[in-house]
LOPAMAR-381823 format. One line per 3 residues: number of its first residue (from 1); their letters; for each residue x, y, z of C-alpha. Coordinates in steps of 0.05 Angstrom, whole numbers. Last residue first. Layout:
// residues N
NUM	a	X/Y/Z ~ ...
***
This chain:
// residues 407
407	rsy	2193/2231/1588 ~ 2180/2183/1644 ~ 2123/2152/1683
404	lpq	2153/2096/1726 ~ 2149/2028/1693 ~ 2090/1982/1703
401	kly	2093/1924/1752 ~ 2079/1974/1807 ~ 2008/1986/1782
398	dap	1991/1912/1781 ~ 2012/1902/1854 ~ 1981/1969/1876
395	syk	1914/1949/1847 ~ 1889/2001/1798 ~ 1833/2052/1811
392	wfq	1881/2110/1826 ~ 1948/2081/1850 ~ 1966/2145/1887
389	svn	1898/2137/1920 ~ 1841/2186/1915 ~ 1795/2191/1975
386	rft	1742/2234/1942 ~ 1741/2263/1872 ~ 1712/2333/1879
383	eiv	1684/2376/1823 ~ 1676/2451/1810 ~ 1723/2479/1863
380	tnq	1735/2553/1849 ~ 1809/2569/1843 ~ 1808/2643/1858
377	lag	1821/2709/1823 ~ 1803/2772/1861 ~ 1751/2827/1848
374	nvr	1697/2798/1893 ~ 1704/2731/1856 ~ 1742/2726/1791
371	evr	1743/2654/1768 ~ 1797/2602/1756 ~ 1766/2532/1752
368	riy	1785/2478/1801 ~ 1779/2402/1799 ~ 1793/2379/1870
365	vne	1828/2314/1889 ~ 1811/2287/1957 ~ 1860/2247/1997
362	ipn	1898/2182/2005 ~ 1966/2205/2027 ~ 2031/2167/2012
359	gye	2071/2125/2062 ~ 2068/2059/2024 ~ 2016/2029/2071
356	dla	1969/2086/2054 ~ 1969/2151/2093 ~ 1904/2184/2112
353	mpg	1873/2250/2091 ~ 1807/2286/2099 ~ 1801/2359/2077
350	rpl	1854/2406/2049 ~ 1852/2451/2110 ~ 1865/2392/2156
347	dtl	1820/2374/2215 ~ 1820/2298/2216 ~ 1891/2280/2235
344	kvt	1917/2209/2243 ~ 1991/2197/2253 ~ 2014/2126/2239
341	rla	2071/2137/2190 ~ 2102/2194/2230 ~ 2099/2150/2292
338	dvf	2140/2097/2256 ~ 2190/2151/2238 ~ 2195/2171/2311
335	aaa	2202/2100/2336 ~ 2260/2087/2288 ~ 2292/2155/2304
332	dev	2294/2145/2379 ~ 2323/2215/2390 ~ 2253/2241/2379
329	hgg	2233/2223/2450 ~ 2181/2278/2455 ~ 2128/2232/2483
326	vte	2131/2187/2423 ~ 2060/2207/2401 ~ 2074/2280/2416
323	aaa	2132/2280/2367 ~ 2086/2247/2315 ~ 2033/2302/2325
320	vlw	2088/2354/2318 ~ 2110/2325/2251 ~ 2039/2321/2225
317	kag	2023/2393/2244 ~ 2087/2416/2211 ~ 2069/2378/2148
314	tym	1998/2407/2148 ~ 2027/2477/2150 ~ 2078/2456/2099
311	ses	2026/2431/2050 ~ 1980/2490/2064 ~ 2034/2540/2046
308	yys	2054/2502/1983 ~ 1981/2497/1962 ~ 1980/2572/1965
305	pvk	1956/2616/2022 ~ 1922/2683/2007 ~ 1962/2744/2025
302	ayr	1973/2793/2083 ~ 2025/2747/2115 ~ 2001/2740/2187
299	ary	1928/2758/2182 ~ 1921/2725/2114 ~ 1951/2660/2141
296	aav	1905/2661/2201 ~ 1843/2674/2159 ~ 1863/2620/2108
293	ftr	1875/2569/2163 ~ 1809/2582/2199 ~ 1769/2578/2134
290	nap	1809/2516/2115 ~ 1793/2480/2180 ~ 1719/2499/2177
287	ndl	1708/2476/2105 ~ 1696/2517/2042 ~ 1755/2506/1997
284	aas	1774/2572/1964 ~ 1848/2566/1982 ~ 1848/2505/1937
281	yhl	1879/2438/1954 ~ 1888/2367/1928 ~ 1901/2390/1856
278	ati	1868/2391/1788 ~ 1866/2449/1737 ~ 1816/2486/1694
275	vgi	1833/2554/1663 ~ 1770/2597/1657 ~ 1802/2662/1677
272	aed	1878/2660/1674 ~ 1887/2712/1618 ~ 1842/2758/1659
269	gmf	1901/2776/1703 ~ 1956/2738/1739 ~ 1997/2761/1799
266	plv	1945/2737/1850 ~ 1948/2667/1816 ~ 2023/2656/1825
263	hed	2031/2625/1895 ~ 1956/2613/1892 ~ 1964/2555/1845
260	ttt	1945/2567/1772 ~ 1997/2523/1738 ~ 2013/2487/1803
257	ggg	1948/2447/1797 ~ 1967/2410/1734 ~ 1933/2434/1671
254	ill	1876/2459/1628 ~ 1874/2511/1573 ~ 1815/2507/1525
251	vrq	1837/2525/1454 ~ 1806/2581/1411 ~ 1809/2647/1449
248	klg	1864/2626/1496 ~ 1909/2607/1438 ~ 1916/2677/1409
245	feq	1992/2676/1417 ~ 1986/2734/1467 ~ 1939/2692/1510
242	yqr	1986/2634/1517 ~ 2042/2684/1525 ~ 2012/2714/1588
239	mfq	1996/2647/1619 ~ 2065/2618/1604 ~ 2102/2677/1633
236	laa	2063/2674/1698 ~ 2071/2599/1703 ~ 2146/2602/1688
233	rgl	2155/2651/1746 ~ 2134/2596/1794 ~ 2101/2534/1766
230	vla	2087/2498/1700 ~ 2047/2437/1677 ~ 2002/2455/1618
227	yva	1948/2413/1584 ~ 1925/2443/1518 ~ 1855/2429/1494
224	dvd	1815/2415/1430 ~ 1874/2397/1387 ~ 1883/2400/1311
221	rsv	1914/2468/1308 ~ 1978/2436/1332 ~ 2019/2471/1385
218	qal	2091/2480/1360 ~ 2089/2557/1364 ~ 2073/2550/1438
215	ypa	2140/2518/1448 ~ 2184/2569/1412 ~ 2144/2626/1445
212	fdh	2150/2599/1516 ~ 2205/2647/1536 ~ 2241/2644/1604
209	vsv	2251/2569/1612 ~ 2297/2548/1670 ~ 2261/2482/1681
206	pcw	2272/2466/1607 ~ 2209/2459/1565 ~ 2178/2394/1539
203	ikq	2123/2388/1486 ~ 2082/2325/1484 ~ 2035/2323/1424
200	via	1975/2281/1402 ~ 1953/2259/1471 ~ 1892/2219/1450
197	gge	1826/2206/1485 ~ 1789/2139/1491 ~ 1781/2126/1565
194	aef	1849/2093/1571 ~ 1879/2153/1534 ~ 1856/2202/1587
191	tre	1875/2154/1643 ~ 1947/2143/1622 ~ 1959/2212/1593
188	fgg	1941/2247/1658 ~ 1987/2204/1700 ~ 2044/2211/1650
185	vse	2036/2286/1645 ~ 2043/2293/1720 ~ 2100/2242/1723
182	wgf	2140/2273/1667 ~ 2130/2344/1692 ~ 2150/2327/1764
179	ayd	2210/2287/1740 ~ 2239/2341/1696 ~ 2223/2376/1630
176	lai	2172/2427/1650 ~ 2107/2414/1613 ~ 2067/2429/1550
173	tai	2015/2377/1533 ~ 1973/2373/1469 ~ 1903/2344/1474
170	kkr	1855/2309/1427 ~ 1787/2283/1451 ~ 1760/2333/1502
167	klt	1690/2323/1528 ~ 1702/2366/1590 ~ 1662/2317/1632
164	hfa	1682/2249/1603 ~ 1750/2261/1572 ~ 1778/2316/1617
161	yeg	1749/2283/1679 ~ 1782/2216/1663 ~ 1849/2250/1655
158	fah	1837/2293/1717 ~ 1830/2234/1763 ~ 1896/2205/1741
155	npq	1924/2276/1743 ~ 1910/2284/1817 ~ 1957/2226/1834
152	sgs	2010/2233/1779 ~ 2053/2280/1820 ~ 2048/2242/1885
149	wgt	2018/2279/1944 ~ 2034/2318/2008 ~ 2047/2284/2075
146	rvi	2102/2240/2048 ~ 2142/2200/2099 ~ 2216/2187/2086
143	wks	2257/2142/2131 ~ 2233/2073/2110 ~ 2240/2093/2037
140	rrr	2199/2077/1977 ~ 2237/2064/1912 ~ 2182/2026/1874
137	qtl	2125/2067/1902 ~ 2126/2121/1955 ~ 2189/2156/1931
134	dda	2172/2131/1861 ~ 2121/2186/1848 ~ 2163/2248/1860
131	svv	2115/2296/1894 ~ 2160/2337/1938 ~ 2113/2383/1977
128	pyi	2101/2356/2047 ~ 2162/2311/2044 ~ 2176/2289/2116
125	mpv	2244/2265/2138 ~ 2266/2215/2191 ~ 2342/2209/2195
122	rms	2370/2140/2182 ~ 2436/2167/2154 ~ 2438/2120/2095
119	diy	2364/2128/2081 ~ 2368/2204/2083 ~ 2427/2201/2036
116	pal	2391/2156/1987 ~ 2329/2200/1988 ~ 2361/2269/1979
113	ayg	2372/2265/1903 ~ 2301/2238/1890 ~ 2270/2295/1930
110	tss	2314/2346/1896 ~ 2291/2321/1828 ~ 2219/2324/1852
107	lla	2230/2398/1866 ~ 2208/2432/1931 ~ 2247/2412/1992
104	gam	2220/2409/2063 ~ 2228/2372/2128 ~ 2283/2338/2167
101	vhv	2282/2305/2235 ~ 2329/2299/2295 ~ 2379/2350/2271
98	kdr	2452/2340/2288 ~ 2473/2410/2264 ~ 2539/2386/2235
95	evl	2524/2318/2205 ~ 2449/2322/2193 ~ 2439/2396/2176
92	kra	2505/2402/2138 ~ 2492/2338/2099 ~ 2423/2363/2080
89	ktl	2453/2429/2056 ~ 2500/2392/2009 ~ 2443/2349/1983
86	gva	2401/2410/1970 ~ 2458/2443/1933 ~ 2464/2382/1888
83	pia	2388/2382/1876 ~ 2385/2457/1856 ~ 2321/2492/1878
80	edd	2366/2545/1911 ~ 2375/2496/1969 ~ 2367/2550/2022
77	evi	2376/2524/2093 ~ 2332/2532/2154 ~ 2346/2508/2225
74	lqi	2285/2505/2270 ~ 2293/2492/2344 ~ 2229/2466/2375
71	prg	2222/2471/2450 ~ 2204/2408/2489 ~ 2141/2394/2529
68	aar	2114/2344/2479 ~ 2120/2397/2424 ~ 2138/2471/2431
65	ygi	2149/2527/2382 ~ 2091/2567/2412 ~ 2038/2522/2382
62	qdl	2010/2576/2336 ~ 2080/2599/2318 ~ 2100/2530/2297
59	yll	2038/2527/2253 ~ 2053/2593/2219 ~ 2127/2578/2211
56	fgn	2113/2516/2169 ~ 2064/2552/2124 ~ 2111/2611/2114
53	lid	2170/2567/2097 ~ 2134/2534/2039 ~ 2105/2600/2016
50	rgn	2175/2631/2017 ~ 2202/2572/1977 ~ 2148/2577/1924
47	qvy	2162/2651/1917 ~ 2237/2636/1912 ~ 2228/2589/1854
44	pgs	2271/2626/1803 ~ 2330/2635/1850 ~ 2333/2646/1925
41	lpa	2296/2617/1985 ~ 2290/2548/1955 ~ 2271/2504/2015
38	ifg	2305/2458/2065 ~ 2287/2452/2139 ~ 2325/2416/2193
35	vri	2285/2407/2257 ~ 2321/2402/2324 ~ 2276/2382/2382
32	pgg	2305/2425/2437 ~ 2344/2400/2497 ~ 2319/2361/2556
29	apk	2326/2423/2600 ~ 2337/2483/2555 ~ 2399/2488/2512
26	etv	2433/2556/2513 ~ 2434/2619/2472 ~ 2384/2602/2418
23	pqg	2358/2663/2381 ~ 2283/2674/2389 ~ 2223/2649/2348
20	gav	2205/2595/2399 ~ 2271/2563/2382 ~ 2313/2594/2328
17	tvg	2378/2580/2293 ~ 2432/2629/2273 ~ 2479/2611/2216
14	all	2473/2674/2173 ~ 2422/2636/2131 ~ 2380/2630/2194
11	lvi	2383/2703/2211 ~ 2365/2726/2141 ~ 2309/2676/2137
8	lcr	2279/2702/2202 ~ 2278/2773/2176 ~ 2241/2750/2113
5	plc	2193/2706/2154 ~ 2178/2763/2202 ~ 2169/2820/2153
2	nm	2099/2801/2129 ~ 2094/2799/2054
***
């Protein structure tokens, strides 16, 4: 990992902020645009957090930490992937640091925890990673704009794909036991069973899981696939143990995109080959914007970008475009959040994307299979579902009459 982000994190956590990558000693004319940033920079999801920060920093570096003629001052806080800590850090950023806009967070549970506070303080915030469905559905906020995805979104497409293309009929799911897991499994289950398949088991693991043996031992022999939804260290452990239990040889492993995302894929071995997942990004996407992004990311961090990196790179680009739209007048929070909702960008690494009227992206969903190419594992895109809505093929009105996906 390149030293710059690590060094920068140390400075920021010590209470120093940065503008243009340098310590702030005095306010420039007009003052800086103060951006509060939250990510897990310690704990079990530190790799996810580093990728989140890396993507954001890469774009700010490319534009010289300036937008609409004003310097950008970035203030980073570690939420430890604990919702209560995230809320405490958000209060610090808003009430003490007086940020103009917020960005970041990882877990859906953190996203849900922050939303009421963000609404009450009327501070614009972008969620490039947080995928909690209801934040752009039944509990949508005026002050939160999502530039990433909703957890069930790619899984709606994947459920149909698993039944019709993979020809699976009976599936067991193993997922982390929190909002992201419930909503991912829920989206997959809805469309898979609507087409004629059956989810015969739903196995839930605590977010802090270290050993999957008790859960893998529960997998029925009467299934033709296992759908897994894990991330971070848990994904590495799960993949190893899935093979050790002899399941890889007899039961196809599929799953949510984070299970084989590039934040963990380079640390996996042959146990990951052949695993099929769905997500709105792959570092192997072959388009001009992604080739440029991957090259820049590799040059700076000496590693392949993950979906977390791309999400925050795109989030930073979105935020800056909105600041440009309002001529840098980010103090007008209402105008700024309206600008965030109306940004249009066409050259994103993930491909085309536009926000729906609920503030959630309409974007491609890629079905990816892990392959070894030139000695390295990658998520090879084998199918593309274009312009996928968070509501899939359902009308928003009918969709929102149904309850939120839950355990």
